[in-house]
C-alpha positions in Angstrom: 114.1 103.4 82.1 114.1 101.6 85.5 111.8 102.9 88.2 112.2 103.0 91.9 109.9 100.5 93.7 107.7 101.5 96.5 106.3 99.3 99.2 107.3 96.8 102.0 109.3 93.7 101.6 111.2 91.2 104.0 114.8 90.1 103.7 116.5 87.4 105.9 119.1 88.9 108.1 121.9 86.5 109.1 123.3 86.2 112.5 126.6 88.2 113.0 125.6 91.1 110.8 124.2 94.5 112.0 120.8 95.4 110.7 122.1 98.7 109.4 124.6 96.7 107.2 121.8 94.8 105.7 119.9 97.9 104.8 122.9 99.4 103.3 123.6 96.3 101.2 120.2 96.3 99.9 120.3 100.1 99.0 123.8 99.8 97.3 122.6 96.8 95.3 119.4 98.7 94.1 121.4 101.8 93.3 123.9 99.9 91.2 120.9 98.3 89.1 119.0 101.4 88.7 122.0 103.4 87.6 123.1 100.6 85.1 119.5 100.6 83.5 119.2 102.6 80.4 118.1 106.2 81.0 116.3 108.7 78.8 118.1 109.9 75.6 120.0 113.1 76.1 118.1 116.2 75.1 118.9 117.8 71.8 119.5 121.5 71.0 120.4 123.5 68.0 123.6 125.1 67.3 124.8 127.2 64.5 128.2 125.9 63.2 130.4 127.1 60.4 129.5 125.5 57.1 131.6 122.7 56.1 134.1 122.8 53.1 135.1 126.5 53.9 131.7 127.8 52.6 130.5 131.1 53.9 127.8 131.1 56.5 126.5 129.0 59.4 124.6 125.8 59.4 121.9 124.9 62.0 122.9 121.5 63.5 121.2 119.5 66.2 123.6 118.3 69.0 123.1 116.5 72.3 123.2 118.6 75.5 126.4 118.0 77.2 124.9 118.6 80.7 122.8 115.2 80.1 125.8 113.2 79.3 126.4 110.6 82.2 130.0 111.5 82.7 128.8 115.1 83.3 125.5 114.4 85.2 126.9 111.5 87.4 124.7 108.7 88.6 121.0 109.3 88.2 120.2 107.7 91.6 122.5 108.5 94.5 120.4 107.6 97.5 117.2 105.7 98.3 114.8 106.3 101.2 114.8 102.8 102.7 113.3 102.5 106.3 113.7 99.7 108.7 110.9 98.0 110.6 111.3 96.0 113.8 115.1 95.6 114.2 117.3 92.7 115.0 120.4 92.9 116.9 123.7 91.6 115.8 123.4 88.1 117.3 120.0 87.5 116.0 118.7 86.4 112.7 115.5 86.0 110.7 112.7 88.1 109.0 113.7 91.9 108.8 111.1 94.1 107.2 112.1 97.1 105.0 110.2 99.9 103.4 111.2 101.7 100.3 109.7 105.0 99.0 105.9 105.0 99.9 106.6 101.9 102.1 108.0 104.0 104.9 104.5 105.3 105.6 103.2 101.7 105.7 106.1 101.0 108.1 104.5 103.5 110.6 101.1 102.1 110.1 102.4 98.5 110.8 104.1 99.7 113.9 100.7 101.2 115.1 99.1 97.8 114.5 101.2 96.3 117.3 101.3 92.9 115.6 102.9 89.9 117.2 106.1 88.4 116.2 107.3 84.7 116.4 110.7 83.5 117.4 112.5 80.2 117.7 114.9 80.3 120.6 117.6 77.8 121.3 118.8 77.1 124.9 121.5 75.2 126.6 121.2 74.0 130.2 124.2 73.8 132.6 125.8 77.2 132.4 125.3 80.9 132.8 127.0 83.9 131.2 127.1 87.7 131.8 124.9 88.5 128.7 122.7 85.3 128.8 124.2 84.1 125.5 126.4 81.2 124.8 129.2 83.7 123.6 129.2 85.7 126.8 131.6 85.5 129.8 131.2 82.2 131.7 129.7 83.0 135.2 128.9 79.6 136.6 128.3 75.8 135.6 125.5 73.9 137.1 124.1 70.4 136.8 121.0 69.7 134.7 120.4 65.9 134.6 117.3 66.5 136.9 115.4 68.4 134.3 112.7 66.8 132.2 110.5 68.0 129.4 107.5 67.8 131.7 109.2 70.2 134.2 110.1 72.6 131.4 106.6 72.6 130.0 105.1 73.3 133.5 107.5 76.4 133.8 106.4 77.5 130.2 102.7 77.3 131.2 103.4 79.6 134.2 105.1 82.1 132.0 102.2 82.0 129.5 99.5 82.5 132.2 101.4 85.3 133.7 101.9 87.1 130.5 98.2 86.5 129.6 97.1 88.5 132.6 99.4 91.2 131.6 98.1 91.3 127.9 94.6 91.8 129.3 95.6 94.5 131.7 97.6 96.5 129.1 94.9 96.1 126.4 92.7 98.3 128.6 89.6 96.4 127.7 86.7 95.3 129.9 86.5 91.5 129.2 82.8 91.5 130.2 81.8 93.8 127.2 80.5 93.0 123.8 83.6 94.9 122.4 85.9 92.4 124.2 84.1 89.5 122.5 84.3 91.0 119.1 88.1 91.7 119.5 88.6 88.2 120.6 86.9 86.7 117.6 89.1 88.8 115.3 92.2 88.3 117.2 92.6 91.9 118.1 93.2 91.7 121.8 96.6 93.3 122.4 98.0 96.6 123.8 97.5 99.2 121.2 100.2 101.5 122.9 103.4 101.2 124.7 103.7 98.2 127.2 106.3 96.0 128.6 107.3 93.0 126.7 104.5 90.5 126.6 104.7 86.8 125.6 101.3 85.6 124.1 102.3 82.0 123.5 105.3 80.0 124.2 105.9 76.2 123.7 108.7 73.6 123.5 109.7 72.5 120.2 112.6 70.3 120.9 114.2 68.9 124.2 117.3 66.8 124.2 119.4 67.6 127.1 121.3 69.8 127.6 119.8 71.5 124.5 116.2 72.7 124.0 114.4 74.9 121.4 111.4 77.1 122.2 108.9 79.0 120.0 107.9 82.3 121.5 105.1 84.5 120.2 105.3 88.0 121.5 105.1 91.7 121.1 107.0 94.8 122.3 110.0 92.5 123.0 113.8 92.9 122.3 116.0 89.9 121.5 117.9 90.4 124.8 114.6 90.0 126.7 114.2 86.6 125.0 117.7 85.6 126.0 116.9 86.6 129.6 113.7 84.5 129.5 116.0 81.5 128.8 118.1 82.4 131.6 115.2 82.6 134.0 113.8 79.4 132.8 117.2 77.8 133.9 116.9 79.3 137.3 113.2 78.2 137.8 114.5 74.6 137.1 117.2 74.9 139.7 119.8 75.0 137.1 121.0 77.7 134.6 120.8 78.1 130.9 122.2 80.3 128.0 120.6 81.3 124.8 122.3 79.9 121.7 120.0 81.2 119.0 117.3 83.8 118.4 115.6 83.6 115.1 112.5 85.5 114.0 110.3 83.4 111.8 107.4 85.9 111.7 107.0 89.6 111.8 103.3 90.4 111.7 102.2 89.3 108.3 105.8 88.6 107.0 107.0 85.0 107.4 110.3 83.2 106.4 108.6 82.4 103.0 108.5 86.1 102.3 112.1 86.8 103.4 114.6 87.4 100.5 117.9 85.7 100.8 121.1 87.7 100.0 121.2 86.3 96.6 117.8 87.7 96.0 118.3 91.4 97.0 118.1 92.5 93.3 115.6 95.0 91.8 113.3 92.4 90.2 113.1 90.1 93.2 112.3 93.1 95.5 109.6 94.4 93.1 108.1 91.0 93.0 108.2 90.7 96.8 106.5 94.0 97.2 103.8 93.1 94.8 103.2 89.6 96.6 102.9 91.1 100.1 100.8 94.2 99.0 97.4 92.8 99.7 98.0 91.1 102.9 99.7 94.2 104.3 96.9 96.5 103.2 94.3 94.0 104.8 95.9 93.9 107.9 96.4 97.7 108.4 92.8 98.3 107.4 91.4 95.5 109.8 93.5 96.7 112.9 93.6 100.4 112.4 90.0 100.6 111.1 88.7 99.1 114.3 91.0 101.3 116.2 89.5 104.4 114.5 86.1 103.0 115.1 86.7 102.6 118.8 87.9 106.3 119.0 84.9 107.6 117.2 82.6 105.8 119.6 84.7 107.1 122.6 84.3 110.6 121.1 80.5 110.2 120.8 80.2 109.0 124.2 82.3 111.9 125.7 80.6 114.3 123.6 77.3 113.1 124.9 78.4 113.3 128.4 79.5 116.9 128.0 76.3 118.0 126.5 74.5 116.3 129.3 76.7 118.2 131.9 76.2 121.4 129.8 
């Protein structure tokens, strides 16, 4: 008898498809396989039937309970609780994390970890649109022959420097303390609450005018925010630019290698993916939220001591 898997796994969401359609497709595939698997045998009950051959009396006979028949009971599984992690808009593609069963609680824990995500973002110099994408309504065309890779990388360095200051400010950490040093060593300096979108790293992967490709590491972002970044880079370079692609290649501990393609959205592949990612998900949650709990306890002790002194 098939069992419903529980945990976190990642799928690859293609561009042009809504994230909700991806989740529904996964759910329908799992429901189909779970309901096709052999179930438990129907229960038996004893009924007294007339004796065969016209003999007088009743005979005790074991018969299956009709209420357990598949045509009467209907499908055993009708709905699965599948939660979605950090979502991707219709135009974006890449790693999309889903949680099933107990994995929905883990999705909340991962959200509270505020882990960074990594994108490859494609750009095209020379035109601007109303929604910053190459499929939007054309607003203007500009020249781009004066742009060089060195000029682009100088703009990227400015963006990263500005965002680094914002990262420190929203992390609410005194950089002169021992705690800040320990967090930096563990790579835990990041906002642990709501903040504006922050880019922690940005670099140029490819540059062939008029096209270019960036790798952006960020948190609390939206895909539309990344398209706007491409637009603003074009303006800073005295030109214009549109975004041709937004592809998430890492979401926290999940990478492209962990993401299941559409042909792998079956029960066995999902169970294997959950098992393979189980340890690294648990380790990251314990490392991040464990430190957060420790900081909160230290803060409580500090404030508790101050209140006793005042008393």
